[in-house]
Structure formats: structure tokens, C-alpha cells
N, C-alpha and C positions, 0 to 999 in steps of 0.2 A: 637447428630450427628455433632454439630458444631466443637467439638474437633477432631473428625475423619477427617472431611473435612480440617481443619486447618493443621493437621499433614500431611495429604496426599499432600496438596499443598506445604508445606514446603519441604517434601522429594522429590517431583517431581522437585521443584526448584533446590535442591541440585544436582540432577542427570543432569539436563540441564547445570548448571554451570560447573559440572565436565567434561562432554563431550566437552563443549566449550573450557575449559582450557586445556584439553588433547591434543588438536591440537597444542598448543604452546610448548609442550615438545619436545625438540630436543637433550638435553644432560642430563647427570646425575645431573649437577648443576641445571638445570631447575626443575627437579623432586624433588631433595632433599632440596634445599634452594631457590627455585623459581628464579634461575638465579642470586641470590644476588641483585635483582632489585626491591624489594618491597619498597613502600614509608613508611616513618616513621609512618604515621597514620595506615596503614594496618598492619605493624609490631606490633605496640602497641596493635591493636585490636586483632590480632591472639594470641599474648602472653596472653592478658587478658582473652580471651575466653578459651584458653588452661588451664590456671591456675584456673579460677573460674568455677570449675566443681561441681559435686555433693559433693565431699569431702569438698571443700572450703565453699560452701554455706550451705548445709544441715548438713554435719559432724561437722563443726565448730559451727554452730548454736546449734546443740544438745549438744555439749560439753560445750558451754557457758551457756546453760540452766541448766546444772548440776553444774557448778562451779561458775557462776555469773560473776562479773566484771573481775575476774582474767582470764577469757577466752580471754581477749584482748592480753594476751601473745601469743596466738596461731599463729597469722600471723607474729610474730617477725622473725622467721627463714627465711620466704620468703622475707621479707623486707631486711634483712641483705644479703641474697643471691643476690638480685638484685643490691644492693649497690656494693658488691664485683664484680659483673658482669660488671658494668660500668667501673671499673678500669682495667679489664683484657681482655675485649672483643676485643679491638684493636689489642692486641698482638696475641690473639687466631685467629683472622681473617687472620693474616699474614701467618698462616699455610695453609690456603686455603683448608681445609678439610671439610667433610660433616657430620661427626659424632664425638662424644666425644672419643670413643675408638681409632679412627684414630689419633686424636690430641695427646692422651696419648701415643699411640704407636710411633708416630714420636719423642716425647720428651724422653720417658723412655724405649722404646724397645717393642718387641713383647710379652713378658711375661706379662708386664703391660697392654698391649692392650687386651690380652685374658682375664685377670682377670676383666678388666672393662666391657668387653662384658658379662661375666657371671653375674656380679653384676647388670648390666642394665636389662638383660633378667629376672633375678629373681625379681627385683623390679617392672618391668612393667607387669609381669605376674599377679601380685596382682592389680596394679593400673588399667590396662586395663580391667581386669576381672570385677571389680565393675562398670566400665563404661558400659560394656555390660549388666550387671545385671540391672543397672539403666535404660538403654534404653528399655530392655525387660519389666521391671516393668511398665514403662510409657505406652508402647503398650498394655500390658495386662489389665491395669487398665482402659484405655480409651475405648478399644473395649469391655471390659466386662460390663462397665457401660452404654455404648451408644447403644449396640446391645443386644437384649434379649438372643440370643443363644451364647454360649461360642465358639468362633472360634478356639482358641488354648489355650494350657496350658501356664503357665508362663515360663516354660523351653523352649518351642517352640518359644515364643516371644523373649526370650533372644538370641536364635540361630539366629532368623531373624534379630535382631538388630546387632549382631556381623557380620553377612554376609554383611549387608548393609554398615556398617562402614568400614569394610576392603575393600570391592569392590569400594566404593566411594573414599577412600584414594588412592587406586591403580590406579585410572583413571589418576590423574595428580599430585600426591604427595602433596607437600606444596601448589602448585598453586591451587589445587582443594579445599583446606580447608581455605586458608588464607583470602580470601575475604568474605566468609560466616562467618568465625570466627570474622572478623572485625565487621560485622553487628550484630552478636550475642553479641559480647563484648559491643558494644554501647547500645544494647537493655537491657542487664543485668545491665549495669552501670546506665542507666536512671531509670530502675525499682527500683534498690536499693536506688538511691538518692531520688526518690519519696516516697519509703516505709519508709525510716528512720524517717523523720519528722512526718509522720502519726503514726507510732508506738510510737514515743517519746511522742506525745500528748496523745495517747490512754493510755500509761503507767502512765501519770501524771508527767513526768520528773523524776528527781532524787528522789524527795520527795515521789512521788507516788510509785516508785520502792522500796524504802526503807520500806514504810509501807506495801507493798504487801509481801515483803520477810519476814518481821517480823511476819505477820499473818500466814505465812507458816513455821515459826520456822527456817528460813534460813537467819538469819541476816548476816552471813559470806559472803553471795553472794554480798554484797556491798564492800567487801574488794578486793583491787587490789594486795596487797603484803601479804606475810605470808600464802597464801593459798596453793601454790605449793612449793615444795622443789626445791633446785637448780638442783637436778637430774631430777625432773619432767620437769622443764623448758628446760633443755638440750634435754630431750627425745622428747618434743614437737617441739623444734626449729631445731635440727640437721637434721632430715630427709627432711623437706621441703627446708632447706638451701642447702643441697647437691643436692636435686632434681632440684631446680632452675638452678644450675650451669650445671648439666648434661643435662637438657632438652633444655636450650636455648643457650648454648655456640656455637653451629655451626651456629646459626642464624646471619645474617649480621646486628646486632642490632645497633652498633655504628661504623660508618664508619671512616676509617683513615683520611678522608678529614677534620675532625674537629680538627686534631692535628696541632700544629705549623708546617708549611711546611718545615722549616729548620731542625727541629728535625726529622720529618718523613723521609725526603730524606737522612739525615745523618745516621739514624738508618738502613735503608734499604741498604745504600751503605756499611756500616760496616759489615752487615750480609753477603753481597755478598763477601767482601774481605775475611772474615773468611772461607767461602766455597772454594774460589778460591786458598787460600794459604794452608789451612790445609787438604782439601779434593780434591785437584787437580788431584790426581792419579785415582780418580773414573772415570774420563773421559775415561781412557784406560781400566780399569777393569770392570766398570759397567756404560756405558755411559747413559743409560736410567735413572738411579738413579741420576746421576750428573745433567742431564737436568731437572729432576723434582725439584731438589733443587733450581736451578736457576729460574725455572718457578714460584715456590712458593714465591720467593722474588719479581719478576717483575710483575706478573699477577695482584696483587691488586693495583698496581700503575698506570696501563695504561688503559685509556678509549678506549677499542678496538672498541666499536661501533662508536665513533667519528673518530678515526684514520682510520678505515676501510671505513667509508663513504667518507673521504677525498681521500683515495687511489682509490676508485671506481670512483670518480668524480660525480658531481651533476647530470649530464645527465643520467648515468647508474644507479646511486643510486635510482633516482626517478622512473625509468621504471622497476626496479627489484621488484619481489614479496617479501613479508615478509619472505617466506621460503628461497628464493635465497639470500637475505641479510644475514640471520642467517647462512646459509651454508658458504658464503664468509667470514663472520666474524670469524667463527670457523677455517676454513682453514688458513686464514691470521694469526690468533693468534698462531696457532701451528707452522707455518712456521717462524714467527718472533721470537718466543721464542726459537725455535731450533737453529736459526741463532745466537742469543745472546749467547746461551750456548756454541756452537762450537767455536765462536770467543773468548769468555772469558776464554776458556780452555787454551789459550796461555798467560794467565795473567802474570805469573812470580811472582815477589816479590813487585809489585807496591802497593802504599798506596793512600788513598783518604782523603783529608782534606777539610772540609766544611767551607765556610766563613759565619759566623753567623751575620755579620753586616747588619743592616736593619733600614731604616728611614721611618716609616709608613706614615708620612705627605707628603713625596715627591714621594711616589710610589703607584700607583693604581694597577699595576700588579707586583706581587712579583717576583723578580729575585734572584736566589740562585746560587752563584758562588762556584765551587769546583775545587780543584787542584789535578791533577793526578800525583803523585810523583813516578818516576821510577829511576832506577840506573843511567841513563844517562841524563835525563832532566825532566822538569816539564811542564805539559800540563794543561791549564786552559779551563774550559768550563762552560756554564751557563744554568740553568734550568729556564723556565718561567712557572708559574702556573697561574690559573685563579684568578681574583680579589677576595679579601676576605674582610669581614667587620671588622674582629678583629684578631689580632695576640696575642696569650697568651704567 
């Protein structure tokens, strides 16, 4: 009965958190990527819990039992995917999209976007289905073992698990799962860290494992190389490698704030110049598309919460409710970005040159000078950024 009570408390806790977080959902960004405002610890936790599912823990354990030490090849694809992700996440974030198909569509067109949607749907039909099956199996096993009479079949248990997972996720999107994922990730990590030395001692270390495998006529289980062919390794590594990229690209994993501020501002400035010079006619033919392109460049660079608070003034900011602040921030952001887009449509053939000179010892606040070069004159202006500990 203790397992039934524990699962019931856990599920009720999830529902309470879901309803609480649902009240914070105001925009699609809040639902899809938690407003891009999750802390690094919560982000790492939710990524960890998302990746360390039944396939990672039980599936890899079963495959390793079959193949031995060579099973250590299995996580390689995920590791490589995360390494690549760290290098491209900043660029991907600049697209300001919510899903991988949107990012691909922005870069390669609608046909590529459609193909990526089909690929993701097919992949996740399989991935999500065995998560439902795993949840159903847990419910069926627990209730069958703890209660004398069988309440439901395993098929019914799977349907119940699927309905609960879908409903809970729909409550608040990423916000509803991120914090519970973080707790689950910590719990799983601690459990595995505790379990490893216990299992190592139980197995008798490498010598104990070697003797055990020899007694089972499986001496090859101690070999790391020459067990799998190159094709097998690619077969193991490529799917999780691609899955990591497709699963986590829209997340605000690595913020642009960690970049060299000179490089960041110069990159964004040059992106803007490209749009204004090569796609300026869009303002007349498709003004909404033109505005969206400008917004995608500026939005990741501006702390709208802080700017909006300054515009409201301390007095009105403090007396406003959380909902009123969120509404003001959204209206202010739309108004400001629309104004930028309409003003910049008159750009012409100007260029922007960034001054990369910087003396870290003499500057606590980074100042970045840029020159706006037009046909008739040159205008200089300066950006001020927050203090930083290190400039790469």
C-alpha cells in the first residue's frame, strides 16, 4: 500500500504545481519555453530528467548486460549532441523560435519545415508511446501487487497514464514540467551516484566482473573495442545525437549574455544591416514579415522587464499586480519593436562599424562604440552593458 500512497501523493503534487504554474501563462513563449526565463539549475534539471527516461536507464542497462563493457559506447551520441549544442545554441536562440521546425523553416524554407515536422512526428510517436507504456506498466504493477482485486488491465493503465501526462503538460507547457523535472533529475542523479559504488563493491570491481563473465563463458564482455562494428556504433550514436539537437534546440540553454559583448553587438548590428539593405522592400510588400525580422534581431538583446519597469516608474511598478506588469511589458515590447522596424525602414545604404578596442583593467562597465556611416556623414554612438567578470 505504501507504493500506492507514494504514487498518489506524487501525482497530486504534480497537479497542484501544474494548476499553480498555469496562472503564470500569458504568452506562447511562457507556454513553449517558459518565457525563456528558467534558471540554469532548472534548465539542467529538466534536460536531465527529459533525457534520463526508461530508454536511457533501463534500455541502456539491458543492452550493456548483453554486450558488456562495450555498452559504454551507447551514450556517446548524446554526449556529442550536447557538445555540438553548446556551440550552436546561441545562434539558434537569435531566431527567437519555439520549435525546431520553425528554426529550419526560417533558414531553409517551408518545404524543409514540413519535412522536419513529419520526421519529428514519426520519431516521437515511437518515443512517447513507450513512455506511456512505461507509465501504464508502473501503475498496473503497483496496483496489482498492492491490491488483491485487479482494478484495471495493463491497456487501461496505459491509457490512464497517457491521459494524465497529456493533460498535465497542457496545463502550463514547459512551466508545468520544468520544476518537477528538476526535482526528478536531482533524485535520479543522487540515486545513480549512490547505486554505482554499491554495485561496484557487490561485483568485486573489475577483477570480480572478469571472473563472473568467465564463469558465464562471456569473456568478451570485458572488451571495450572490437565488439561492435563501425556501422553498429553509428547505429547506436546517430539517433540520440540527432534527438538531442531536435529536442533541446528551442530551449534557452546558453544565453547570448555569455558572449563577448563586442562580438555580440557587432553580429546583431550586421544582421540588421543585411535585412535593411537586401530586404528593405519587404516593408512595402509585406510589412509584418519585415517587422518580424527586425524583432528577431532586437528582442533577444533587450531586457524588456527592466526597461518596462523604468518606463512605468518605481511608484506605479510597485502598486501594479503581477498580471498588470506582464500586460504592460508585452504591450510596451510590441510598441517599441514596431517603432524600431518602421524607423529602420528608412535606413538607406548606411553601414555600421564596431570599435573593438577595450582595456579591461580600466573599465568596470563595458562601453562599446559604433560608427554609423552614411553617404553624407558619420554618427558615433555608444552602448553601455552591465559589468562582467571576464571578456573572452
